C-alpha positions as CSV (number, residue, x, y, z in Angstrom):
1,M,34.6,31.0,-35.4
2,N,31.0,30.6,-35.2
3,A,28.5,32.0,-32.8
4,T,28.1,28.1,-31.4
5,A,31.7,27.3,-30.7
6,A,32.2,30.0,-28.6
7,P,30.1,28.9,-25.5
8,Q,31.2,25.3,-26.6
9,I,34.9,26.1,-25.9
10,Q,33.7,28.3,-22.7
11,A,31.8,25.2,-21.6
12,L,34.7,23.0,-22.1
13,R,37.6,25.2,-20.4
14,A,35.1,26.0,-17.6
15,T,35.2,21.9,-17.5
16,L,38.9,21.6,-17.4
17,N,39.2,24.2,-14.9
18,D,37.2,22.3,-12.2
19,Q,39.7,20.3,-10.7
20,A,37.1,18.2,-8.9
21,L,36.2,16.9,-11.9
22,I,39.4,16.7,-13.6
23,G,40.5,14.7,-10.8
24,K,37.5,11.7,-10.4
25,I,38.5,11.9,-14.4
26,V,41.7,11.1,-13.6
27,D,41.2,8.7,-10.7
28,V,38.3,6.4,-12.5
29,L,40.7,6.6,-15.9
30,Y,43.8,5.6,-13.9
31,A,41.7,2.9,-12.6
32,K,40.7,1.2,-15.1
33,M,43.9,1.8,-17.4
34,L,45.4,-0.2,-14.7
35,D,43.1,-3.0,-14.4
36,D,43.6,-3.4,-18.1
37,Y,46.2,-6.3,-18.9
38,R,46.5,-5.0,-22.6
39,I,48.1,-1.5,-21.4
40,N,48.9,-2.1,-17.6
41,R,52.2,-3.3,-17.7
42,F,53.6,0.2,-19.7
43,F,53.4,1.6,-15.9
44,F,55.7,2.0,-12.9
45,T,54.7,0.0,-9.8
46,R,54.1,3.0,-7.8
47,P,51.0,3.4,-5.7
48,A,48.1,4.5,-8.4
49,A,47.1,7.2,-6.2
50,E,51.3,8.6,-6.8
51,Q,51.2,8.0,-10.7
52,A,47.6,10.1,-10.8
53,E,48.1,13.1,-8.9
54,A,51.5,13.8,-11.4
55,L,48.5,13.5,-14.1
56,K,46.5,15.5,-12.1
57,A,49.3,18.0,-11.4
58,Y,50.2,18.1,-15.5
59,L,46.6,18.4,-16.2
60,R,46.4,21.6,-14.1
61,V,49.2,23.2,-15.1
62,Y,48.6,22.6,-18.7
63,F,44.5,23.8,-18.5
64,N,45.7,27.2,-16.8
65,S,47.6,27.8,-20.2
66,F,47.2,25.2,-23.2
67,N,50.7,25.9,-24.2
68,S,52.8,22.8,-24.0
69,A,56.0,24.6,-24.3
70,D,55.1,26.7,-21.2
71,E,58.4,25.6,-19.0
72,Q,56.3,24.8,-16.0
73,V,54.2,22.6,-18.2
74,L,57.0,21.0,-19.4
75,E,58.3,20.3,-16.1
76,A,55.0,18.8,-14.9
77,L,54.9,16.3,-18.1
78,D,58.3,15.5,-17.3
79,T,57.2,14.6,-13.8
80,Y,54.2,12.6,-14.2
81,F,56.8,10.5,-17.3
82,T,59.4,9.7,-14.3
83,T,56.4,8.3,-11.9
84,A,54.5,6.8,-14.4
85,F,56.8,4.8,-16.5
86,A,60.5,5.0,-15.0
87,R,61.6,2.1,-13.7
88,T,64.2,2.1,-10.9
89,N,66.5,-1.0,-12.7
90,A,68.1,1.1,-15.8
91,K,70.3,-1.4,-16.6
92,P,69.8,-2.8,-20.0
93,S,68.4,-6.0,-20.4
94,L,70.0,-8.6,-23.2
95,V,67.2,-10.7,-21.9
96,T,64.0,-9.1,-23.7
97,G,66.2,-7.8,-26.7
98,N,65.2,-4.4,-26.7
99,D,68.1,-2.8,-26.7
100,F,69.0,-3.8,-29.9
101,A,65.9,-3.7,-31.6
102,F,67.1,-0.8,-33.7
103,L,69.0,-4.1,-35.5
104,L,65.6,-5.3,-37.0
105,D,64.9,-1.6,-38.7
106,I,68.3,-2.0,-40.6
107,V,68.6,-5.6,-41.3
108,G,65.2,-6.2,-42.0
109,G,64.4,-2.9,-43.9
110,Q,61.9,-1.5,-41.7
111,E,60.9,1.8,-41.6
112,I,63.1,3.6,-39.2
113,R,61.4,6.2,-37.2
114,N,63.3,9.3,-35.9
115,I,61.3,10.0,-32.1
116,T,60.5,13.2,-31.0
117,L,60.0,13.4,-27.2
118,L,58.1,15.6,-25.3
119,S,60.4,15.6,-22.3
120,P,63.7,14.4,-20.9
121,S,61.3,11.5,-19.2
122,H,59.2,10.5,-22.0
123,C,61.3,8.2,-23.2
124,F,60.8,5.9,-19.5
125,L,57.3,5.7,-22.1
126,I,58.8,5.4,-25.5
127,K,61.2,2.3,-24.4
128,L,58.4,0.2,-24.0
129,G,57.1,0.7,-27.5
130,P,53.3,2.0,-27.2
131,D,51.5,2.2,-30.6
132,D,47.8,3.1,-32.0
133,F,46.6,0.0,-30.7
134,H,47.8,0.9,-26.6
135,Y,46.7,4.5,-27.5
136,D,43.1,3.1,-28.5
137,I,42.6,1.5,-25.8
138,V,43.3,4.4,-23.8
139,M,40.9,6.6,-25.6
140,E,38.3,3.9,-25.2
141,H,38.8,4.1,-21.3
142,L,38.6,7.9,-21.0
143,A,35.5,7.4,-23.2
144,D,34.1,5.0,-20.3
145,S,35.3,7.0,-17.6
146,L,33.4,10.4,-19.3
147,K,30.5,8.2,-19.7
148,Q,30.2,6.5,-16.2
149,L,30.5,10.6,-14.3
150,N,28.0,11.4,-16.9
151,I,29.7,14.1,-18.6
152,A,27.3,15.8,-21.1
153,D,28.2,13.7,-24.4
154,D,28.6,17.2,-26.5
155,L,31.4,18.2,-23.5
156,A,33.0,14.2,-23.7
157,Y,33.2,14.7,-27.3
158,Q,35.5,17.5,-27.2
159,M,37.0,16.3,-24.3
160,L,37.5,13.0,-26.4
161,A,39.2,15.3,-29.6
162,L,41.7,17.1,-27.6
163,A,42.7,13.8,-26.0
164,E,43.0,12.7,-29.9
165,K,45.4,15.5,-30.4
166,G,47.9,14.2,-27.8
167,R,48.2,10.6,-30.0
168,H,51.1,11.7,-32.1
169,G,53.2,13.6,-29.4
170,L,53.0,10.5,-27.2
171,L,53.9,8.2,-29.4
172,A,57.0,10.2,-30.1
173,R,56.0,11.1,-33.9
174,G,56.9,14.4,-35.6
175,V,59.5,13.7,-37.4
176,E,59.9,12.2,-40.7
177,V,59.9,8.3,-41.3
178,K,63.0,7.0,-43.6
179,K,63.3,4.1,-45.0
180,A,66.4,2.3,-44.2
181,A,68.7,1.3,-47.0
């Protein structure tokens, strides 16, 4: 690690441990996401404040350890996924055909993707079918939120880079792709 990287990392860690600032970022980000028709369908109808609080709790625990395998981090993440994405009607819907989406993979020769869930409740989000397009929108809103809150450019860049590292995990990627016969 070079000499200039150490102060940047320390500044990033100090920023990420500032609960008031992280709370403001989450509140601004959540308002943008829930107001965006392209992604707001993913979120459950619980009050935005309740969903944002669950995300703040997860980030608080994660930024204390930076260990995504820590049991407390996983529990907080599971709580967030349940709060933000779980639906109260667990019945499968034959109207949308999502229950049989795997048939398109088999019949159409599409790639079959093994999913890797971050926590048991991660399936609530994955069932809704997010992809890179949706993640890009969230990243756009995060960048706008950081700019709106006047976060220094170098810290904003580092925060965006940290958020980008979560793309594959959030989209349940992590295992090799197999081709259907």
